[in-house]
N, C-alpha and C positions, 0 to 999 in steps of 0.2 A: 343552339340559339345564335342569333347574329350578334354583331359587335355593338349595336346600339344600346343606350342606357336602359337598364331594367325598368319595367313598368310596375308600379306598386299600387295597391289599394289600401290606404290607411284610413281614409275618411271619404264619405260620399261627396263631401265638399270639393274633393280633388277631381271629381268627374265633371265633364261638361254635360249639358243637357242631352246632347246627342249620344255621348258615351253611356250615360245612365239608361237611356231608352234602348240602346243597342244591347246592353247587358240583359235587360229584362226581356226583350224580344228573343234574344238568343236562348235564354233560359226556357222560354215557352217552346221554342223549337226542340230543345233537348228533351222536353217532356213527352214528345211524340215517340211512339214505339220505334219508328224507323231510324231515329237518330240518337238512341239512348247509349250508344257506345261509338267509338271511333279510334283513330290513331293520331289525333291532333297533337298529343303529348308524347308520342313514341320516342324513346331514347332519352327522355328527360327524367329527372329525379326530383320528387317533391318531399320536402321535410315537413313533418306535422309536429309542431311544438306546442303542447297544451299544458299550461301551468295550473289550470283550474279544471274542475270536472266538466264533462261534456258528453252527451249522448248523440244528439242530432248533428251538431256542427262538426265534431271530430269524425263521425262516421260518414257524413256527407262529403267532406273533402277527401277522405281516404277512398271512398267508393268512386267519387268523381275522377280522381287521378287515375285509378286503376281502369275505369271504364274508357278513359281517353288514352290509355296505353302507357302511362308513366309508371315508374317504380316509386315506392314510398319508403321513407325512413321516419319512424315515430320516436319522439323524445318525450319523456315524462318530466315532471317538475324538478326532479333531483338528478337528471342525467347529464347536464352540461356543466362545464367548468365555471360558468357564471357563479355557481354556488360556492366556489372556492376563491372568488375574487377577480376572475378574468373579466375584462370590460365587455360591455355589449358590442362596442365597436369592433374589438378584436374578434369576438365570437362571430359577428356578422361577416367579417372579412374572411375568416377561415371557412365558414359554412358556404360562402359564395364560391369558393374554389371547388366545391364538391356537389352542391345542390343547384338546381335551376330555379326553384321556387320554394319559399318558406311560408307556411301558414302558422300564425301565432295567436294563441289565446292567452291573455295575461290577466284580464279583468282589472288591470292597473293603469298606470300612466301611459298615454299614447306616445309620450316621448321615448319610451323604451323601444317601441317599434321603429320610430324615426331613427334611432341609433343604429338599427340594423340596415338602414337604407343608404349608409354612407358609401358602400361599395357599388360597383356598376354592373355586376354580373347577375345577381340573384334578385328575383322579384319577391317582395314581402307583402303578405296579405293579412289584414286585420280580421281575426276570427272572434273578436270581442275585446274591447278595452273598457275602462270604467266609464268613458264618456260616450261611446258610440259602438253600435253593432252593425256595421255597414252591410255585411253579407246577409244579415237578417232582413234588412230593408229590401234588398234585391229579391229575396225570397217572397216577402210580403207583396211586392209589386207583381211578381210573376203569378202569385196566387190570385190576386185581383184580376189581372189580365186574363188568366185562364178561365175564371168564372164568369166575369162580366163581358169579356171581349174588349174592354177599354179600361182606362184609368181616369181619363179626363171626365170631369163632371161628377165623380162619385162623392158621396157624403159618408165620411168615416168618423165614428165616435170611439175614441180610445179611453178606457177606464182603468185607472191604476197609477202607479208611481211614474214620475217623469224620468225614467231610467235610461240606460243606453239603447234599449230597443225603441222606446218612445222618441228619443232624440233622433235616431236614424230614420224613423217613420216620418217625423216632422220635417226633417231636412230634405226628404225625397218627395213625399206627397205634395209638398208646397210648391213643387216645380211643374206641376201638371195643371193645365188650364181648367178652371172651373171647379177644381176639387175643394170641398169644404171639410176641414179636419177640426174636430172638436176634441180637446184633451180635457178630461175630467180627472184631475189629480188631487190627492189629499193635501190639505194645508201643510205647507212646509216641505212638500215632496214633489214639487213641480219640476218642469224643465229647467236646466241651468239657464240663467238670464241670457248669456251669449248665444246659446242654442236657439232660444225662443226668438231673439232679435234676428238671427240669421233666417229662421223659418219665415218670420213675418216679412222680411225683405224679399225672400224668394217668392212668397205668395203675392206680394204687390206687383212684382215683375211678371208673374205668370197669370195674373187675374184669378188667383185662388184665394182661399180664406183659411186662416189658422186662428183658432180661439182657444185660450186656456181658461178654465174655470176650476174652482176648488170646492165645488159643492155638487151634490146629486139631488138637491131639493126639487129642481125642475126636471122631470123625466125627458130625456132626449127624444126627439120626434123626427120622423122622416129620414132615417139613415139607411144606407145600403149595407153597412157592415159595422159590427161592434168588435172591438179588439181589447183583450185583457192580457196581462202578463202576471207571472208569479210575483207575489208580494215581496218575497225575500230574494232580491236579485243576486245571481251567482257572484260569489267573491266579495259580497258586501255585508255589513252589519249595521243596524240602525241604532244610533246612540240613545234614542228615546225609549225607555222601557215600556211605555204605554202606547207604542206605535200601532199595535193591533186594533186598539179602540178607534184610533184616527182613521185607519184603513177600512174598518168594517162597513161603512156606508158605500164603499166603492167596489163592492162585489158584483160580478156579472151574474145577474139573476134573470129569470124568465120575464120579470116585469119590464125589462128593457124592450121587449118585443111588443108591448101593448100598443105603442105608438109607431112602431116600425116592424110590422108583422112579416115582411118579406126579407128582412136583413139577414145576412150570414154572420157567422161568428168565427173570429180568428183568435189564435193564442199561440205564442211562440214556444210554449212548453219548456220545461215541465210545468204542469198545472197541479195545484193542490185543491182537489174538490172539497168544497165547504169553506174555503178561504177566498182566493181570488175569483173563483167561479163555482157555480153549483154543478153537480153531476148532471142535472136535468139539461143544462145548457151545453156543457162540454160534450156530452154523449148524445145530444139531441139531433133532430133533423136539420137544424140550421148550421151545425158545426162543420167547418172546413179545417179544423185544427190538425188532423192527421194527414189530410191531403197537403196542407201547408208544410208539415214536417217532411213529406216526400219531396216537396218542391225545393227544399234546401239542397238536395243533391243536384238538381238542375241549375240552381243558382251557383253552386260551387263549380260545376262544369263550365258554366259561362264565364265566371271570374277567372278560373285557371287558364282557360283558352285565351281570354283577353290579355291577361298578364304575360303569357308565353309569347304572344305575337310581337311584343315590344313596340316601341315608337318608330 
């Protein structure tokens, strides 16, 4: 890698509109059989540091790195000396002398990832923090682009908790002209106020629309896609013992398609059939959930390549 400062992806907010679109378009290119592998990362070493469980994100980044010619080193939650008191800054400095890119899932404070970015050599990629799941958003946009051929003008209805996936979705979809994003979130479980404000500001600038409601009383109509996530977000617990009752009306059921018969269904997985979504929907003809899971690898390839290029 060259001597320029490392490129990081901690939040989608850090990306310009052009960079976001380029990542999504490149992911779509990687989805084509002819470019599903290459040597763009030949000679580089990617660290995979996951402090929380993961099936899709960890596998996608590992497979992506290998497909692009990199070697990988995986760390579990108990493997690094952070557990014995070494600072994040010192750990980042040491790892930067041996790794070219580091992919981290913490499900915690994004400040921990920023602590790793104090060095100049190693790129740091957010594979999920408590506030945002940026590479999931790249995946979702790739999925929409592959299916519809466009993102502009799409009408998306998200149903469920305003979690890190919802935050990333709102922060990115709101940057595409004519998009209408409706977030149906349970009372008390909406987007963080700062995230919603940023999404609304993005939407005003892009001539898009973002609306958050806390009810399912009025069936959503005229949507191109419905999106649900697992009710129990990875790495979190809900303090309200009665939370399942609050979430019950926000299940993705076939009734959503009554007024949007041609809509597709997205889910970031894992899904719990009978909770966040019915089996009829997840396994039905409208579901793109497992294609979406595959697209995580193409998103990871795009992000790794972009970070490796440097500024």
